[in-house]
C-alpha positions in Angstrom: -108.9 27.8 46.0 -109.0 25.8 49.0 -107.6 22.5 49.5 -110.4 21.2 49.9 -112.1 22.2 46.5 -108.6 21.3 44.8 -108.9 17.7 46.3 -112.5 17.5 44.9 -111.8 18.7 41.6 -108.7 16.0 41.6 -110.9 13.2 42.2 -113.6 14.5 39.7 -111.0 14.6 37.0 -109.8 11.2 37.4 -113.0 10.0 37.2 -114.4 12.0 34.1 -114.5 9.3 31.6 -117.2 8.0 34.0 -119.2 11.0 35.1 -119.0 13.3 31.8 -122.2 14.5 30.3 -124.0 12.7 33.3 -125.9 14.6 36.1 -124.8 13.1 39.3 -127.4 11.8 41.8 -127.1 11.6 45.7 -125.4 8.8 47.1 -125.9 7.7 50.7 -123.5 6.3 53.0 -123.7 3.4 55.3 -121.1 4.1 58.2 -120.0 2.5 61.4 -122.0 4.2 64.3 -120.7 6.1 67.5 -117.4 7.4 68.4 -115.2 9.6 66.8 -115.2 7.9 63.6 -119.0 8.7 62.8 -118.0 12.6 64.1 -115.3 12.9 62.1 -117.5 11.6 59.1 -119.9 14.3 59.4 -117.6 17.1 59.2 -116.5 15.7 55.8 -119.8 14.9 54.2 -120.7 18.4 55.5 -118.2 19.5 53.7 -118.2 17.5 50.7 -121.8 18.8 50.6 -120.9 22.2 50.6 -118.6 22.4 47.9 -119.8 24.8 44.9 -120.7 23.3 41.9 -120.9 19.8 43.1 -123.5 18.2 41.8 -124.2 15.2 43.7 -124.6 15.0 47.6 -124.0 12.7 49.9 -126.2 11.8 53.2 -125.3 9.3 56.0 -127.0 6.3 57.1 -126.3 4.5 60.8 -127.4 1.0 61.5 -126.9 -0.1 65.1 -123.8 -1.8 66.2 -125.6 -4.6 67.2 -125.5 -7.3 64.6 -124.1 -4.6 62.1 -122.4 -7.0 60.1 -125.4 -9.2 60.1 -127.7 -6.8 58.7 -125.0 -5.2 56.0 -124.3 -8.7 54.7 -128.2 -9.5 54.6 -129.1 -6.4 52.3 -125.7 -6.2 50.4 -126.9 -9.8 49.5 -130.3 -9.2 49.0 -129.1 -6.9 46.2 -130.1 -3.4 48.3 -129.8 -0.4 46.9 -130.7 1.6 50.4 -127.1 2.4 50.5 -124.4 3.3 47.5 -121.3 3.6 50.0 -120.9 0.7 52.5 -118.6 -0.1 55.4 -115.5 -2.6 55.2 -113.0 -3.7 57.4 -109.8 -5.8 57.3 -111.9 -8.6 59.1 -114.9 -8.5 56.5 -113.6 -7.6 53.4 -113.4 -11.3 52.2 -116.9 -11.8 53.1 -118.4 -8.7 51.2 -115.9 -8.5 48.3 -118.5 -10.6 46.3 -121.3 -7.7 46.7 -118.9 -5.0 46.3 -117.0 -3.2 43.2 -113.0 -3.1 43.3 -112.0 0.5 43.3 -108.0 -0.2 42.2 -108.9 2.6 39.7 -109.3 4.9 42.5 -105.5 4.4 43.4 -103.7 7.5 42.1 -100.2 8.2 42.8 -101.6 10.8 45.4 -103.8 7.9 47.0 -100.1 6.1 46.9 -98.5 8.9 49.1 -101.3 9.5 51.3 -101.9 5.9 53.0 -98.4 3.3 53.1 -99.3 -0.4 51.3 -99.9 -1.7 54.4 -103.1 0.3 55.0 -104.3 -0.1 51.6 -103.8 -4.3 52.3 -105.9 -4.0 54.9 -108.8 -3.0 52.6 -107.8 -5.3 49.8 -109.1 -9.3 49.0 -107.3 -11.1 46.1 -105.4 -8.5 44.9 -108.1 -5.8 44.5 -108.8 -2.8 46.6 -112.3 -2.7 48.4 -112.3 0.0 50.5 -110.6 3.4 51.0 -108.9 3.2 54.6 -110.5 5.3 57.2 -109.9 4.4 60.6 -106.9 2.5 62.1 -108.0 0.6 65.6 -105.4 -0.9 67.9 -106.0 -1.3 71.5 -104.6 0.7 74.6 -104.4 0.6 78.2 -106.0 3.3 79.7 -104.9 4.2 83.4 -105.2 6.3 86.3 -101.9 7.7 86.5 -102.6 9.5 89.7 -103.6 5.8 91.2 -100.3 4.1 89.7 -98.1 6.6 90.7 -98.8 6.5 94.5 -99.0 2.6 94.3 -95.3 3.1 93.3 -94.5 5.6 95.6 -96.5 4.2 98.6 -95.0 1.1 100.6 -97.9 0.1 102.8 -99.8 0.0 99.4 -96.9 -2.2 98.0 -96.7 -4.2 100.7 -100.9 -4.8 100.3 -100.5 -5.6 96.5 -97.9 -8.6 97.4 -100.2 -9.9 100.2 -103.5 -9.9 97.6 -101.4 -10.9 94.7 -100.4 -14.1 97.4 -103.9 -14.5 98.8 -105.7 -14.4 95.1 -103.8 -15.4 93.0 -101.0 -17.6 94.5 -98.2 -15.6 93.3 -95.6 -13.5 94.8 -95.9 -10.3 92.4 -94.8 -6.6 93.1 -96.7 -4.0 91.8 -95.6 -2.4 88.1 -96.0 0.8 86.1 -98.5 -0.4 82.9 -95.9 -0.1 80.5 -94.2 -3.0 82.2 -97.3 -5.3 83.2 -97.7 -9.0 82.5 -101.2 -10.3 81.8 -100.7 -11.6 85.9 -99.6 -8.0 86.8 -103.2 -6.9 84.8 -105.3 -9.5 86.7 -103.1 -8.6 90.5 -103.6 -4.5 90.0 -107.3 -5.3 88.9 -107.9 -7.2 92.3 -105.8 -4.5 94.2 -107.9 -1.6 93.5 -111.2 -3.7 93.8 -112.6 -2.3 97.5 -114.4 -5.4 97.7 -110.9 -6.8 97.9 -109.1 -4.3 99.0 -111.2 -2.0 101.9 -108.3 0.8 101.2 -109.0 0.8 97.6 -109.8 4.5 96.3 -112.0 2.8 93.6 -114.6 0.5 93.5 -113.5 -1.8 90.6 -109.9 -2.1 89.3 -110.8 -2.9 85.7 -113.4 -2.6 82.9 -113.8 -5.6 80.7 -115.8 -5.6 77.9 -117.9 -9.0 77.9 -120.8 -8.6 76.1 -121.8 -11.1 73.3 -120.8 -8.8 70.5 -117.5 -9.7 68.4 -115.8 -6.5 69.6 -114.9 -7.7 72.9 -113.4 -10.9 71.2 -111.6 -8.7 69.1 -110.4 -7.0 71.8 -109.8 -10.0 74.7 -107.7 -11.5 71.6 -104.9 -9.5 72.3 -104.4 -11.5 75.5 -104.7 -14.5 73.7 -102.0 -13.4 71.3 -99.6 -12.4 73.9 -99.9 -15.8 74.7 -98.9 -17.0 71.5 -102.5 -18.0 70.8 -103.6 -17.9 66.6 -106.6 -19.3 65.4 -104.7 -21.7 62.8 -101.4 -22.8 62.1 -99.2 -22.6 59.0 -100.9 -25.4 57.3 -104.1 -24.2 58.3 -105.0 -26.4 61.4 -107.4 -25.1 64.4 -104.8 -24.5 67.2 -107.9 -22.9 69.4 -108.0 -25.4 71.6 -104.4 -25.0 73.5 -102.9 -23.6 76.7 -102.7 -19.9 74.9 -106.4 -19.7 74.5 -107.4 -21.3 77.8 -104.8 -19.1 79.9 -106.2 -16.1 78.4 -109.8 -16.9 78.8 -108.9 -17.1 82.4 -107.8 -13.4 82.9 -111.3 -12.3 82.4 -112.6 -15.3 84.2 -110.8 -14.6 87.5 -111.3 -10.7 87.3 -115.2 -11.1 86.6 -115.7 -14.2 89.5 -113.5 -12.2 92.3 -115.9 -9.0 91.3 -113.1 -6.7 89.9 -115.1 -5.4 86.9 -118.1 -4.0 87.3 -121.3 -6.4 87.7 -123.1 -5.2 84.4 -119.8 -6.1 82.4 -121.3 -8.8 80.9 -123.4 -6.2 78.7 -120.4 -3.8 78.5 -118.6 -2.9 74.8 -116.9 0.2 73.8 -119.4 3.0 75.6 -120.3 1.0 78.6 -116.3 0.6 79.1 -115.8 4.1 78.6 -118.6 5.2 80.8 -117.1 3.2 83.8 -113.3 4.6 83.3 -114.8 7.7 83.0 -116.6 7.5 86.6 -113.2 8.0 88.3 -114.3 4.3 89.9 -112.2 2.3 87.7 -108.5 2.3 87.8 -108.0 0.7 84.5 -109.4 -0.6 80.9 -108.5 -2.4 78.1 -109.8 -0.5 75.3 -110.0 0.6 71.7 -107.6 3.5 70.2 -110.7 5.3 69.3 -112.0 6.1 73.1 -108.5 8.6 73.9 -110.4 11.5 72.2 -113.7 10.9 74.1 -111.6 10.3 77.6 -110.1 13.6 77.3 -113.3 15.7 76.8 -113.3 17.2 80.7 -116.8 18.4 79.9 -117.8 14.7 79.3 -115.7 12.8 81.8 -114.7 15.5 84.3 -113.4 13.1 87.1 -110.5 11.7 85.1 -109.8 15.2 83.5 -105.8 15.0 83.7 -105.2 11.7 85.4 -104.8 9.1 83.2 -102.8 7.9 80.6 -102.3 5.2 77.5 -99.9 2.3 76.8 -99.7 -0.4 75.1 -101.3 -3.8 76.5 -99.7 -6.3 78.7 -97.0 -8.9 77.5 -97.8 -12.7 77.6 -95.0 -15.3 76.8 -95.0 -14.3 73.3 -94.4 -10.5 74.1 -96.8 -7.2 73.8 -99.4 -7.8 70.9 -102.4 -6.0 70.2 -105.6 -7.0 67.6 -105.6 -4.0 65.0 -107.6 -3.7 62.0 -109.0 -0.7 60.0 -112.3 0.5 58.8 -113.0 1.8 55.2 -115.7 3.0 52.9 -116.1 0.9 49.5 -118.9 0.8 46.6 -122.3 -1.4 47.1 -121.8 -3.5 43.7 -126.0 -3.2 43.8 -126.0 0.4 43.5 -127.0 2.7 40.7 -124.8 5.3 41.4 -121.4 3.9 41.4 -119.8 6.7 39.8 -121.0 9.3 42.2 -119.9 6.8 44.9 -116.4 7.1 43.4 -116.3 10.5 43.2 -116.8 10.6 46.6 -114.2 8.0 47.6 -111.7 9.9 45.5 -112.2 13.1 47.6 -111.9 10.9 50.6 -109.1 9.5 49.6 -107.0 12.8 49.1 -104.5 14.2 51.5 -106.2 17.5 52.6 -109.2 15.5 53.2 -108.0 12.6 54.9 -105.4 15.1 57.1 -108.4 16.8 57.9 -110.6 13.5 59.2 -107.6 13.1 61.6 -107.9 16.4 63.1 -111.6 15.9 63.4 -111.0 12.6 65.7 -111.1 10.2 63.2 -108.1 7.7 63.0 -106.8 7.4 59.7 -103.6 5.0 58.9 -101.9 7.7 56.9 -98.3 7.7 56.2 -95.9 8.8 59.3 -95.2 12.6 57.5 -98.8 13.0 57.4 -99.8 11.5 60.7 -97.2 14.1 62.4 -99.2 16.9 60.5 -102.7 15.9 62.1 -101.7 14.2 65.3 -101.0 17.7 66.8 -99.1 16.0 70.0 -101.8 13.7 70.4 -100.3 10.7 72.2 -102.8 8.4 71.1 -102.5 9.5 67.2 -98.5 8.9 67.4 -98.8 5.9 69.3 -101.4 3.9 67.1 -99.2 3.5 63.8 -96.2 2.5 66.5 -98.1 0.1 68.5 -99.4 -1.3 64.9 -96.2 -1.7 63.7 -94.5 -3.1 66.5 -97.4 -5.5 68.2 -100.6 -5.6 65.7 -101.2 -8.9 65.1 -104.2 -10.6 62.4 -105.0 -13.8 63.3 -104.4 -16.5 60.6 -108.0 -16.7 59.1 -109.2 -13.3 60.4 -109.5 -11.5 57.1 -110.8 -14.7 55.2 -114.4 -15.3 54.0 -115.3 -16.8 57.4 -113.7 -14.4 59.9 -117.1 -12.8 60.9 -118.8 -16.1 60.9 -115.7 -17.4 63.7 -116.0 -14.1 65.6 -119.5 -14.5 66.4 -119.0 -18.0 67.8 -116.5 -17.2 69.8 -118.8 -14.2 71.3 -121.6 -16.5 71.8 -119.2 -19.3 73.8 -116.1 -17.0 75.3 -118.8 -14.6 76.8 -120.8 -17.8 77.8 -117.7 -18.7 79.7 -117.1 -15.7 81.4 -120.6 -15.3 82.8 -120.8 -19.0 83.8 -123.2 -20.1 81.4 -120.8 -22.6 80.1 -117.6 -24.5 80.9 -114.4 -23.6 79.4 -114.2 -26.8 77.7 -117.2 -27.0 75.8 -116.5 -23.6 74.9 -113.3 -24.0 72.9 -115.1 -27.6 71.8 -117.8 -25.6 70.2 -115.3 -23.0 68.6 -112.9 -25.2 67.7 -116.1 -28.0 65.5 -117.7 -24.4 64.0 -114.4 -23.4 62.6 -113.3 -26.7 61.2 -116.7 -27.0 59.3 -116.3 -23.4 58.4 -112.3 -24.1 57.1 -113.1 -27.7 56.0 -110.7 -29.4 58.6 
């Protein structure tokens, strides 16, 4: 008997009191669209549906990434039965908990051995588990190894680099490999590898920034704010966004955009567009989600960068190296009339062999170190994700509350407006602070 079949039987037995003497119905899973997460989950669902004597089948439903959470919230709050299993995230679990069913009963000894407690905590709210964690997300710098190796060995390039840093930034900087960068080095390298600034650059642009008015742009950008010591609130709950840390971090993107060191269409860039730009071979580096690695190593999709790039942690600020991190998961819609069937699928999903397979199919499950080694297959991204989350990971104070998505939305509207030139920095920060004070009652 296969491990996968054993996993399902084990999950079903754990829920036998719920499903005995009842014919199980098909369920619909609302999941995160695009990227390796979708690819991996499709494979797991296909395997689940292929199990003999499994009288409950699962199908997948995907909303657009734009306004995904707004639509899911509206549907869940209205008691929609369109989906039985729904997405949960570290930054939204507090907002959706009242529309979901706690799944503490699924936390068996096997589940505790499969996931570290921190992963389960990332899907918990007020002491209850609402989601089975499926994917860990951190930020990597993806950079062209051939270009930076030449920069570090070519005296003429090095001289030009320092000349550009002095002329454009007023700073006397020498080139470094990305693993040794500060955020000043991040900006200077973007300028050096931009052909309009350095005619000898082999790439058109130094960086590919994600500046679309969407919450994920803010999440990936706030890695830099955290590096400068920025936070949403202090320990007493006072809003701390109006700070030098936020202003300096905002100006990283502003400087790069104003000087043309990121593609002109970056105001509409998020995950896919940044991958596409870097994958053309005309961008020297990008700050991107960890999920992108499994796509960018596809030589058929991105032949221009095959064997020519590597990953490292984000640049360091005065507070050190930091990275935003969160986990995706799947939980049960409170309005569903098929909660037993939904829990049966989640019990299957949470088992060790299924989660290990999910990782092998391209997902990024936050598993225990031994299990991570088992599915990593030597992949540096898989091994570094856990390391970076542990060593550099930061969750802003308030970013797991029921107000988190509202905060990200107002930040996205105002900060991307500043980067694109439609609003000044003081107004952008003031708008965010006012909204946060109203949300958090300060």
